N, CA, C and O atoms as CSV, one atom per row, in Angstrom:
chain,resi,resn,atom,element,x,y,z
A,1,MET,N,N,0.866,-1.173,0.000
A,1,MET,CA,C,0.000,0.000,0.000
A,1,MET,C,C,0.906,1.227,0.000
A,1,MET,O,O,1.773,1.383,0.860
A,2,ASN,N,N,0.684,2.079,-0.973
A,2,ASN,CA,C,1.475,3.304,-0.978
A,2,ASN,C,C,0.637,4.483,-0.491
A,2,ASN,O,O,-0.570,4.365,-0.274
A,3,HIS,N,N,1.303,5.613,-0.325
A,3,HIS,CA,C,0.655,6.799,0.243
A,3,HIS,C,C,-0.515,7.275,-0.633
A,3,HIS,O,O,-1.545,7.701,-0.112
A,4,ARG,N,N,-0.357,7.204,-1.953
A,4,ARG,CA,C,-1.407,7.679,-2.852
A,4,ARG,C,C,-2.687,6.851,-2.713
A,4,ARG,O,O,-3.787,7.403,-2.678
A,5,ILE,N,N,-2.538,5.535,-2.635
A,5,ILE,CA,C,-3.710,4.670,-2.492
A,5,ILE,C,C,-4.394,4.940,-1.162
A,5,ILE,O,O,-5.620,5.035,-1.106
A,6,ARG,N,N,-3.624,5.065,-0.096
A,6,ARG,CA,C,-4.193,5.351,1.229
A,6,ARG,C,C,-4.935,6.683,1.208
A,6,ARG,O,O,-6.038,6.794,1.743
A,7,ARG,N,N,-4.322,7.702,0.585
A,7,ARG,CA,C,-4.951,9.022,0.496
A,7,ARG,C,C,-6.262,8.951,-0.286
A,7,ARG,O,O,-7.253,9.571,0.100
A,8,ASP,N,N,-6.266,8.191,-1.388
A,8,ASP,CA,C,-7.476,8.056,-2.197
A,8,ASP,C,C,-8.585,7.321,-1.439
A,8,ASP,O,O,-9.759,7.673,-1.561
A,9,LEU,N,N,-8.218,6.306,-0.661
A,9,LEU,CA,C,-9.213,5.590,0.144
A,9,LEU,C,C,-9.814,6.507,1.209
A,9,LEU,O,O,-11.016,6.461,1.470
A,10,VAL,N,N,-8.977,7.333,1.818
A,10,VAL,CA,C,-9.481,8.285,2.815
A,10,VAL,C,C,-10.407,9.298,2.144
A,10,VAL,O,O,-11.444,9.651,2.706
A,11,ALA,N,N,-10.051,9.765,0.961
A,11,ALA,CA,C,-10.906,10.711,0.233
A,11,ALA,C,C,-12.249,10.070,-0.113
A,11,ALA,O,O,-13.292,10.717,-0.012
A,12,LEU,N,N,-12.225,8.805,-0.520
A,12,LEU,CA,C,-13.469,8.091,-0.805
A,12,LEU,C,C,-14.313,7.961,0.460
A,12,LEU,O,O,-15.533,8.123,0.413
A,13,HIS,N,N,-13.676,7.671,1.576
A,13,HIS,CA,C,-14.414,7.564,2.841
A,13,HIS,C,C,-15.036,8.911,3.214
A,13,HIS,O,O,-16.183,8.962,3.657
A,14,ARG,N,N,-14.289,9.994,3.039
A,14,ARG,CA,C,-14.836,11.333,3.325
A,14,ARG,C,C,-16.064,11.594,2.451
A,14,ARG,O,O,-17.057,12.151,2.917
A,15,LEU,N,N,-15.989,11.190,1.190
A,15,LEU,CA,C,-17.109,11.385,0.269
A,15,LEU,C,C,-18.321,10.574,0.709
A,15,LEU,O,O,-19.425,11.108,0.806
A,16,LEU,N,N,-18.117,9.286,0.974
A,16,LEU,CA,C,-19.229,8.410,1.346
A,16,LEU,C,C,-19.831,8.769,2.698
A,16,LEU,O,O,-21.028,8.578,2.916
A,17,SER,N,N,-19.008,9.289,3.608
A,17,SER,CA,C,-19.518,9.632,4.940
A,17,SER,C,C,-20.062,11.057,4.998
A,17,SER,O,O,-20.430,11.555,6.062
A,18,LEU,N,N,-20.105,11.701,3.836
A,18,LEU,CA,C,-20.717,13.032,3.698
A,18,LEU,C,C,-20.022,14.096,4.538
A,18,LEU,O,O,-20.670,15.026,5.017
A,19,GLU,N,N,-18.713,13.969,4.721
A,19,GLU,CA,C,-17.988,14.922,5.560
A,19,GLU,C,C,-18.013,16.339,5.012
A,19,GLU,O,O,-17.953,17.295,5.784
A,20,ASP,N,N,-18.100,16.496,3.696
A,20,ASP,CA,C,-18.084,17.840,3.116
A,20,ASP,C,C,-19.473,18.355,2.760
A,20,ASP,O,O,-19.616,19.478,2.276
A,21,VAL,N,N,-20.490,17.542,2.998
A,21,VAL,CA,C,-21.854,17.985,2.704
A,21,VAL,C,C,-22.232,19.084,3.696
A,21,VAL,O,O,-21.979,18.979,4.896
A,22,GLY,N,N,-22.822,20.104,3.178
A,22,GLY,CA,C,-23.182,21.259,3.997
A,22,GLY,C,C,-22.319,22.458,3.659
A,22,GLY,O,O,-22.690,23.594,3.955
A,23,ASP,N,N,-21.172,22.220,3.042
A,23,ASP,CA,C,-20.300,23.291,2.597
A,23,ASP,C,C,-20.799,23.742,1.226
A,23,ASP,O,O,-20.707,22.987,0.259
A,24,PRO,N,N,-21.325,24.958,1.133
A,24,PRO,CA,C,-21.905,25.388,-0.145
A,24,PRO,C,C,-20.900,25.436,-1.294
A,24,PRO,O,O,-21.300,25.462,-2.458
A,25,ALA,N,N,-19.621,25.449,-0.990
A,25,ALA,CA,C,-18.601,25.491,-2.037
A,25,ALA,C,C,-18.304,24.107,-2.609
A,25,ALA,O,O,-17.612,23.995,-3.620
A,26,CYS,N,N,-18.818,23.057,-1.977
A,26,CYS,CA,C,-18.527,21.687,-2.414
A,26,CYS,C,C,-19.646,21.137,-3.291
A,26,CYS,O,O,-20.830,21.287,-2.987
A,27,LEU,N,N,-19.250,20.509,-4.367
A,27,LEU,CA,C,-20.204,19.868,-5.269
A,27,LEU,C,C,-20.987,18.772,-4.552
A,27,LEU,O,O,-22.151,18.525,-4.870
A,28,GLU,N,N,-20.337,18.106,-3.571
A,28,GLU,CA,C,-20.986,17.021,-2.841
A,28,GLU,C,C,-22.272,17.475,-2.160
A,28,GLU,O,O,-23.218,16.697,-2.042
A,29,THR,N,N,-22.313,18.714,-1.717
A,29,THR,CA,C,-23.508,19.234,-1.052
A,29,THR,C,C,-24.712,19.157,-1.974
A,29,THR,O,O,-25.786,18.713,-1.567
A,30,GLU,N,N,-24.536,19.584,-3.195
A,30,GLU,CA,C,-25.640,19.558,-4.157
A,30,GLU,C,C,-25.983,18.125,-4.571
A,30,GLU,O,O,-27.158,17.765,-4.644
A,31,LEU,N,N,-24.973,17.318,-4.839
A,31,LEU,CA,C,-25.213,15.958,-5.320
A,31,LEU,C,C,-25.893,15.085,-4.270
A,31,LEU,O,O,-26.874,14.403,-4.566
A,32,PHE,N,N,-25.376,15.104,-3.054
A,32,PHE,CA,C,-25.957,14.254,-2.016
A,32,PHE,C,C,-27.256,14.830,-1.474
A,32,PHE,O,O,-28.062,14.103,-0.894
A,33,GLY,N,N,-27.465,16.123,-1.656
A,33,GLY,CA,C,-28.723,16.732,-1.241
A,33,GLY,C,C,-29.894,16.208,-2.060
A,33,GLY,O,O,-31.042,16.283,-1.624
A,34,ALA,N,N,-29.611,15.680,-3.237
A,34,ALA,CA,C,-30.660,15.157,-4.111
A,34,ALA,C,C,-31.104,13.755,-3.698
A,34,ALA,O,O,-32.138,13.279,-4.167
A,35,LEU,N,N,-30.342,13.088,-2.831
A,35,LEU,CA,C,-30.722,11.734,-2.384
A,35,LEU,C,C,-31.747,11.819,-1.258
A,35,LEU,O,O,-31.601,12.613,-0.328
A,36,HIS,N,N,-32.755,11.013,-1.351
A,36,HIS,CA,C,-33.751,10.935,-0.278
A,36,HIS,C,C,-33.276,9.889,0.728
A,36,HIS,O,O,-32.859,8.803,0.327
A,37,PRO,N,N,-33.331,10.195,2.033
A,37,PRO,CA,C,-32.848,9.255,3.049
A,37,PRO,C,C,-33.512,7.877,3.002
A,37,PRO,O,O,-32.914,6.892,3.436
A,38,ALA,N,N,-34.735,7.796,2.484
A,38,ALA,CA,C,-35.429,6.510,2.421
A,38,ALA,C,C,-35.045,5.694,1.182
A,38,ALA,O,O,-35.476,4.550,1.036
A,39,ASN,N,N,-34.254,6.266,0.310
A,39,ASN,CA,C,-33.824,5.583,-0.901
A,39,ASN,C,C,-32.962,4.373,-0.519
A,39,ASN,O,O,-32.050,4.510,0.297
A,40,PRO,N,N,-33.229,3.204,-1.084
A,40,PRO,CA,C,-32.436,2.007,-0.760
A,40,PRO,C,C,-30.942,2.189,-1.047
A,40,PRO,O,O,-30.104,1.544,-0.416
A,41,GLN,N,N,-30.613,3.059,-1.990
A,41,GLN,CA,C,-29.202,3.307,-2.289
A,41,GLN,C,C,-28.483,3.952,-1.108
A,41,GLN,O,O,-27.277,3.772,-0.940
A,42,VAL,N,N,-29.211,4.694,-0.301
A,42,VAL,CA,C,-28.607,5.338,0.873
A,42,VAL,C,C,-28.138,4.274,1.862
A,42,VAL,O,O,-27.052,4.388,2.431
A,43,GLU,N,N,-28.945,3.254,2.066
A,43,GLU,CA,C,-28.536,2.171,2.967
A,43,GLU,C,C,-27.296,1.464,2.423
A,43,GLU,O,O,-26.396,1.115,3.187
A,44,THR,N,N,-27.245,1.254,1.122
A,44,THR,CA,C,-26.071,0.628,0.508
A,44,THR,C,C,-24.834,1.503,0.726
A,44,THR,O,O,-23.763,0.994,1.056
A,45,ILE,N,N,-24.979,2.800,0.545
A,45,ILE,CA,C,-23.862,3.723,0.770
A,45,ILE,C,C,-23.394,3.643,2.219
A,45,ILE,O,O,-22.192,3.652,2.486
A,46,CYS,N,N,-24.332,3.565,3.148
A,46,CYS,CA,C,-23.973,3.477,4.572
A,46,CYS,C,C,-23.205,2.192,4.876
A,46,CYS,O,O,-22.219,2.213,5.611
A,47,VAL,N,N,-23.656,1.085,4.313
A,47,VAL,CA,C,-22.979,-0.206,4.535
A,47,VAL,C,C,-21.572,-0.157,3.945
A,47,VAL,O,O,-20.612,-0.584,4.586
A,48,LEU,N,N,-21.451,0.361,2.733
A,48,LEU,CA,C,-20.136,0.463,2.099
A,48,LEU,C,C,-19.207,1.398,2.877
A,48,LEU,O,O,-18.008,1.141,2.987
A,49,THR,N,N,-19.761,2.469,3.408
A,49,THR,CA,C,-18.958,3.401,4.207
A,49,THR,C,C,-18.437,2.727,5.464
A,49,THR,O,O,-17.272,2.897,5.825
A,50,ASP,N,N,-19.290,1.966,6.131
A,50,ASP,CA,C,-18.860,1.228,7.324
A,50,ASP,C,C,-17.777,0.212,6.982
A,50,ASP,O,O,-16.807,0.058,7.725
A,51,MET,N,N,-17.943,-0.479,5.862
A,51,MET,CA,C,-16.949,-1.466,5.445
A,51,MET,C,C,-15.607,-0.796,5.138
A,51,MET,O,O,-14.552,-1.310,5.509
A,52,LEU,N,N,-15.653,0.335,4.471
A,52,LEU,CA,C,-14.429,1.064,4.154
A,52,LEU,C,C,-13.768,1.588,5.429
A,52,LEU,O,O,-12.543,1.575,5.549
A,53,SER,N,N,-14.565,2.040,6.357
A,53,SER,CA,C,-14.021,2.508,7.640
A,53,SER,C,C,-13.284,1.381,8.353
A,53,SER,O,O,-12.186,1.579,8.875
A,54,ASN,N,N,-13.889,0.207,8.373
A,54,ASN,CA,C,-13.243,-0.960,9.002
A,54,ASN,C,C,-11.956,-1.327,8.277
A,54,ASN,O,O,-10.955,-1.666,8.907
A,55,LEU,N,N,-11.986,-1.258,6.951
A,55,LEU,CA,C,-10.794,-1.567,6.166
A,55,LEU,C,C,-9.677,-0.571,6.463
A,55,LEU,O,O,-8.525,-0.971,6.631
A,56,LEU,N,N,-9.998,0.708,6.529
A,56,LEU,CA,C,-8.987,1.717,6.837
A,56,LEU,C,C,-8.397,1.509,8.233
A,56,LEU,O,O,-7.202,1.720,8.440
A,57,THR,N,N,-9.220,1.104,9.172
A,57,THR,CA,C,-8.720,0.812,10.520
A,57,THR,C,C,-7.751,-0.359,10.485
A,57,THR,O,O,-6.704,-0.322,11.132
A,58,GLN,N,N,-8.095,-1.399,9.733
A,58,GLN,CA,C,-7.211,-2.564,9.606
A,58,GLN,C,C,-5.900,-2.187,8.915
A,58,GLN,O,O,-4.830,-2.652,9.309
A,59,ILE,N,N,-5.986,-1.356,7.898
A,59,ILE,CA,C,-4.780,-0.913,7.188
A,59,ILE,C,C,-3.880,-0.129,8.133
A,59,ILE,O,O,-2.674,-0.368,8.188
A,60,ASP,N,N,-4.464,0.808,8.875
A,60,ASP,CA,C,-3.676,1.604,9.815
A,60,ASP,C,C,-3.008,0.723,10.865
A,60,ASP,O,O,-1.843,0.924,11.210
A,61,SER,N,N,-3.753,-0.245,11.362
A,61,SER,CA,C,-3.206,-1.158,12.363
A,61,SER,C,C,-2.060,-1.970,11.777
A,61,SER,O,O,-1.029,-2.153,12.425
A,62,SER,N,N,-2.235,-2.450,10.565
A,62,SER,CA,C,-1.201,-3.235,9.905
A,62,SER,C,C,0.044,-2.398,9.638
A,62,SER,O,O,1.164,-2.860,9.856
A,63,LEU,N,N,-0.146,-1.180,9.173
A,63,LEU,CA,C,0.993,-0.304,8.901
A,63,LEU,C,C,1.733,0.055,10.191
A,63,LEU,O,O,2.963,0.109,10.208
A,64,ALA,N,N,0.987,0.297,11.265
A,64,ALA,CA,C,1.608,0.620,12.548
A,64,ALA,C,C,2.388,-0.577,13.071
A,64,ALA,O,O,3.491,-0.429,13.598
A,65,SER,N,N,1.816,-1.744,12.925
A,65,SER,CA,C,2.484,-2.963,13.378
A,65,SER,C,C,3.767,-3.196,12.582
A,65,SER,O,O,4.801,-3.556,13.144
A,66,ARG,N,N,3.686,-2.986,11.276
A,66,ARG,CA,C,4.866,-3.171,10.427
A,66,ARG,C,C,5.947,-2.155,10.777
A,66,ARG,O,O,7.127,-2.501,10.844
A,67,ALA,N,N,5.551,-0.902,11.001
A,67,ALA,CA,C,6.522,0.132,11.361
A,67,ALA,C,C,7.181,-0.194,12.688
A,67,ALA,O,O,8.383,0.012,12.853
A,68,TYR,N,N,6.395,-0.707,13.646
A,68,TYR,CA,C,6.941,-1.075,14.941
A,68,TYR,C,C,7.935,-2.221,14.792
A,68,TYR,O,O,9.015,-2.196,15.383
A,69,SER,N,N,7.565,-3.226,14.001
A,69,SER,CA,C,8.449,-4.366,13.777
A,69,SER,C,C,9.742,-3.951,13.098
A,69,SER,O,O,10.822,-4.414,13.466
A,70,GLU,N,N,9.631,-3.083,12.114
A,70,GLU,CA,C,10.830,-2.607,11.430
A,70,GLU,C,C,11.693,-1.779,12.359
A,70,GLU,O,O,12.919,-1.815,12.263
A,71,GLY,N,N,11.069,-1.031,13.261
A,71,GLY,CA,C,11.820,-0.249,14.250
A,71,GLY,C,C,12.573,-1.137,15.203
A,71,GLY,O,O,13.699,-0.826,15.592
A,72,GLU,N,N,11.954,-2.255,15.589
A,72,GLU,CA,C,12.633,-3.212,16.486
A,72,GLU,C,C,13.827,-3.820,15.775
A,72,GLU,O,O,14.880,-4.018,16.381
A,73,GLY,N,N,13.670,-4.117,14.490
A,73,GLY,CA,C,14.780,-4.689,13.723
A,73,GLY,C,C,15.939,-3.727,13.633
A,73,GLY,O,O,17.098,-4.138,13.701
A,74,ASN,N,N,15.638,-2.432,13.477
A,74,ASN,CA,C,16.698,-1.423,13.413
A,74,ASN,C,C,17.384,-1.285,14.756
A,74,ASN,O,O,18.593,-1.056,14.801
A,75,SER,N,N,16.648,-1.418,15.858
A,75,SER,CA,C,17.220,-1.303,17.188
A,75,SER,C,C,18.141,-2.479,17.462
A,75,SER,O,O,19.201,-2.320,18.068
A,76,ALA,N,N,17.735,-3.661,17.013
A,76,ALA,CA,C,18.534,-4.859,17.252
A,76,ALA,C,C,19.827,-4.821,16.459
A,76,ALA,O,O,20.844,-5.354,16.902
A,77,ALA,N,N,19.795,-4.185,15.271
A,77,ALA,CA,C,20.986,-4.120,14.430
A,77,ALA,C,C,21.981,-3.097,14.942
A,77,ALA,O,O,23.166,-3.168,14.619
A,78,ALA,N,N,21.516,-2.155,15.731
A,78,ALA,CA,C,22.389,-1.066,16.202
A,78,ALA,C,C,23.302,-1.492,17.300
A,78,ALA,O,O,24.091,-0.686,17.794
């Protein structure tokens, strides 16, 4: 996983979780404002957002674990 992919996944999560909705300067405000909360697609978006959130948490945990392991290896070599 490189930095660009991680950044793009975070941007997708921000989009799906409606973090920028409400900002009149953002296109997302207009686009997501057109969705009705009772629309079945909204539930699908919510499920996908939760899944992506869980995936990002797992990625962060894995990256932190790898960084810690690599740090231990550097300490042992010193």
